[in-house]
N, C-alpha and C positions, 0 to 999 in steps of 0.2 A: 836075354827070351829068360832061357834058362836059370841062369843063378838069379833074378828076380820070381821066379815062382820060388825055387828051391829059397831063397832067405823067406817069403811068406809063409811059405809050410814052415820051417822053425817056426817060427813065430809062432803059427797058429799054434805046431804043438805047445811048445811053451805056454801059452794062454792057455793050454787046456789042460798042462800037466800040473796037477797039484801038489808035488814035490819044487817046482819052483817057484818061491817065494817075492812077495812084492818086499820092497825093501824101501825102510824110511827115509824121508829127506831128512838131514842132520839140521838144518835148518828149524825144521818145525818142530824137531824130538827138545833143540838148544828154548825153543823159542818155552812153551809149553813148562819145561822145567822148571825154568826161568820163575813164569808165570806162578806154581808151585810152592817154588820156593820163595816167592814173597806174600804169600797168602792173596794173590789177585783172583782170587775164584770166578770172579766174571770176566773179567776178561780171558779166563781160561776157557769159561763154557761156549765165549765168540769164537774165538780162536780153534778151540777143538772140531766144531762144527764144520767152520768155514773148508779147515785144512785139513780134515780127518782122510779123505782121498790121498793126501799126500802120506801113508801113515800104513806099515806093514798089519795083518791080521791081530796080533797079539799087542801091538804098538796101541792098535784102536779100544782093542780092550783093556788094554791098562789104564787110558787115558779116559777110558769111559765108566770104568770102575769108578774112577778119585770125582769124577765129575757127578755122578750119581750117589755120591756119598755127601758130598757138601752140600747139594741141593734136595735132600734129603729124600731119596728115593734107595732107600735101606737094603731091601729084600734084593732090590734091584742089582744093587750094588754089589751086593756077595754072589748072586746069579754070574754073574759075572768074571767075578775071581775064582769061585771054584769052576769055573769052566778053564780060566787059565792054570791054576792050579792041580789039575790033570795030570795023571800020570805019562801025557801024551804029551804036556809041554815040559821038556826036558832042556831047553835051552834058554828058559828063564836064568835071569842075572841073579846075585846074591843080593845086590843093590833093589835090583825089583822084587823081590821074594820079601825083602824085608817092609820097603812101601807095601806092596799087597795085603802082609799080615798086619801092620799099622794099620791101613785102612779096614781089613775085616773086623780088627779090636777095637774101632771106634763103629764101626754098625750093629754090629752085636751087644755093646751099652748101650747106644742108644734107641735097642730092640728090646732094650729090657733083659735080653739072653746075659746073663752074667758069668753061667756057668762057661759056654763058648766063649765069651772075653777072656777070662783066666785061662782057656786053653789057649786061644792067640796068642794074650800077654807071655803065657810061660814058651810058648816057641819058639817065640820074639827074642827073649835073653838066651835059650839054649843054643840058637842058633845063628843071631842076628847083632848079638851084644856090640860088638867092635864097628858096627854100621850105624850105630845109635852116638845121641855126642851125652855128656855126662850128664846134664839134665834131665835128657829123655829118658837115659839110662836110671837113675834116681826118680823117676814119675814114672815107670813103667813097675820099678820092684817095690815102689811106696802103696802105689793103686793095686797092682794085682790083690794085695792083700783084701780092698776090697770085693773086688770080684769073685776072690776065694771065699770068704763069708758072706757073701751071696748065692751062691752057687743054688744053692737048693731051694733059693726065694721062687715062689711062678711072678711070671711077668705080671706087669701093673699094668691092671686094666682100666677104662672109663666106659662110665654107663650114662650115654648120653639118648633119653627118648623124645625129648623134643627140643624145640629153643630154650635158651635160657638167661635171663640178663639176673645180676646181681653187684650191687652198689662196692665203690670202691672206697675209703676215707684215707685223707689226705693226716699225718701224724704230725708231732712235731720239730720236723723237722725235715716235712714235705716230702717225705715216702709213703704211697701208697700202700694200703693195707685191706686185707679181705675179711671176712669172720670163716673161719673153718671149723667144721664138728666133727667130733671124735669121740666115740661113746658118749653121743648126748653130753656131751661139752663144747663148748662153742668159745673162738677164740680170736683174736685179729695175728694175722700174721702179713708178714710185708710180702707183696707181691711182685716179683723182680724174674724177668728174665735173661736177665746177666747173672744170675746165679746158678750155676754150672748143676746143680743139686739141690736138695731143700735141704734145709735145717731145722734144727728143734734143739731148745737150752734145754738141759739135762732134769732139771728138776722137775721139768713137765711130762718126761718117757713115763713114770710110773703113773701119772695122775692122769694123763690120756689113755691108759691104756693100751700104749706101745709094748710090742715087743722089744727087747732092751739087749743087740749084740755087742759085748764088751767087744773091742780090735785092740787095733796094733799100726796106729797109720797117722799117718798128720793131713793137716791140710795147710796150706799158705795165705795167707790173710794177705790182702792189699798192700800193708806195711812191707812186705817178705817175712814179716815172723809166724815164725811154724806153732800153728796151734794142734797140740791133741785132740784127737777125735773119734769116736765111738759110731755105730750103726744103731738104729732105731729102727721098724717096720710099722705102718698104719694098716690093720688089716682092710679096713674100708675107713673111707674118708668123704666129706662130704664139700662143698664148695656153693654155696647157692641151693639149685637140684641138679648137681653134676654129680654123681658120687666115683671115686676113684678106689681101687684095689688094690693091695700090696705096696705101696707107697715106702718108697725107704725116706730117710732122713739120716743127715748125720748128725751126729750128736754134741752141740759143746758146751763149754763148762758154763757157768753161768755168767761169771766176769770175763769170758768169750766175748759176747754178746751184749756186754753192758757198758757204757759211758757214764759215766757218774758224775764226770765234769761238766756236764750239759743237762745233768739227772734225764737220761734215759736209757731205756732199756725195751729190750725185743723181746718177743714169745719164739719165733722162727722166721724163716723165710720161705713162699711157694715158692721152688724154681724152675728150671724150664722142661724138665721132665715129665713134669706136673701139667705147664702150661702149655707145651708144643702137643700132649695128649689131647689138648682140647679142638686140633685143628687148624681154626679158625677161630679168632679172639677181635673185637669191635669193639672199642674203649670211647666211649662220646665227652663231649667239654664239659658233661657232667658228672662222671668220673664213676658212668654207668658202664659194665662189660656185659658184651651180648655174646652167645655163644651161637652159633646156627646151627642145628641136628647137620645139615647139609650143606657141609663150604663150597665154596665159587671158585670158580678158576677163574683168578684173574689172570694170568700169564703175563706177569711182570718181571719177573725171572730177577729181584734185586735186594733177593734174602738168601742167605745162605748158609751155613754152620760149617767152623770147624771145630769138632768133636762136637762137644757139648757149646760151643761158648759160640750165639747169632751174632752175622754181619749183616751189615745191611750198605748198599750202593749206595752211595754220595756223591752229588755233583759239584763240586765246585770249580770256575771260573774255566768253565767246560771239559773240565778234568773230573774223569769217576774213580773216585776213592773209596778206600773199604771203612766202614768205620764199624766196632763194635755195636752191640745193640743193646740197650742197659736200658729195659721202661724203668727203675728203680732209681737210675741217676736225676738229681736233682736236673743237674747244669751239665752240659755238652764240654768235651775237654779234646782240647789237641795235643797228640804226641809228636815224639820224634821224629817221625818219617815226615810226616806236616812241613816238621819247622827244616827239615834235610831240604825238600823242593820247592819249600817257599824263602829259605833261610836269607835269600839275597835284600826281597820286600820288606820281610820282619823287620831286619836288622834297621834297615835305612830308614820304619818308619816309629821302633816300640821301643824301649830300655829295659832292660833284664830285669826280673826280680824273685823274689820267693812268695812262697806262696804251702799251708798246709793242708792237709786233708786226712780225714781219722776214719778208720774201720775198725772192725774187729782187730781186734791186735795192739792196737794203740796210734799216734796219731804218726806222721811222719811230713818234712818238708822236706818242698821239691824247687829245684831252680828251673825258671821258666820267662815268658812272657804273659803278658794281658792283652787280647788285641780286642780293640774298641768295640770293633762290627764287624761284624765277617756272615754273609750269606750264602747259605748251604742251601740244596734242592736235592729232595727224592722223586722221582720219575716229575710229576710234572707239578710237583707243589712245590714252592719256594719260601723259605723263612730268612728275617738278619736277625741275627742274636748278638747280643752284647758281650760284653767281659769278657770272652772267652780265656781262659788258664790254657796256653801252650805250655807243653814239660820238653824242656830239650835235651833229657837224659830220657832212658829208654826205664819203665816203673816198672816195679813187683820183682820176680823171681825168671818168669817166663819173656824171652824176646818173642816180641811179634809185631808185625811191618803193621798192623791198621793206623790210622792216619789221626784216628782218634776214636772217643765213646760218643755215642748220641743220648741224649739227654732228653730231661723235659721241657725243655726251655723251647724246643726246634717244637713237640707234641700239641702243647696248650695252646699253640697259637692255630690250632685248626679244629673245628666240629667233630671230624672224626678222625679214627686212625685203625686201620686194617692189617691185624698180620694174619696173613696165610700160611700154616707152617705146612700146610699138607701140597701148596701151591708154590710157594719161594716167591713168595708176594710181600710188598709193604704198600699199601697208600693212606693217602691224608685226604679228609674232605674236608 
């Protein structure tokens, strides 16, 4: 009995002693790390909350910071990161610190805190360069030029005093455009959640009264070709009755946003940083966009962000897959991870082929399959899509694990699409 009492006393003291830290379950760590590596953020969130009691305090904070980041709780993510980076946290490995600073960098970018983003990027390059792969290093070195050039630019703001609606117009290639006004001049711009940042052609910068910033960086087109870019700032910009302040544009040469082979030319693109600031958008079948003054908490948790790239949870054959979410895409496309997951059934049913795609920078040919009929679901809504292109090789320069890119061929089968950036939800009605 004395031995039992002594054992219970030791256990009790250990539980009360803050120096005795809980050790994380290795299997839980392996699972969560693999989900981050494969960009499976929906499963990551589910698994983290289900198994967080298997984690030490520091690991809880670490994975919480990442979950907050990808589900657009950026200030909360930075608060958790700041707690982990406090002087008392001396046991964090360089690998963990590298991930935290990369997450912190993304948070600052999405919060329009460009000076802080530049400092985070500089810290990564000075301390953890060996822990990043060559493409990440190249992106860091290229993009720090953007954040450095923007470090003195005030944060983007939106003025939304009431519910707002405005029309979209489909252009000759099927992309949606909205009227954008700057300095009493109005022009049509493509409205595209898939654009990581807004774009304007160089010949319009002076005409629309933007502040031009000659810069030294490049962007990568869909073809993988590098395109030189500068920056411009719109002090004020109107879309319908919404006012935006301090909007950043990439400035591309007119030739890089022109497609003379099909007689198609664009003025620019309203990209994700502007659209996300609306908090919630509702796109109706008659091509009207409505933005409520106060967004609704739909609590679907089927929408995430990888940096500035929107991701949507799509169900296929009872599997939850991650798709890039690009409202500017006319048609849904399937990517290499989809092919690898369902390779046997695809090769039994379909014959390989080649097809072309065009974007800024030119036209490129791909190998793959064309699937005659695929049924996909988002939440409780399903639609069957015809003649989907399936790429069997990685496209572009950045390797990702998305199973596809979501397009208008699904969206237009419903009366209304609701995207809640604030509450990480997408619904179709």
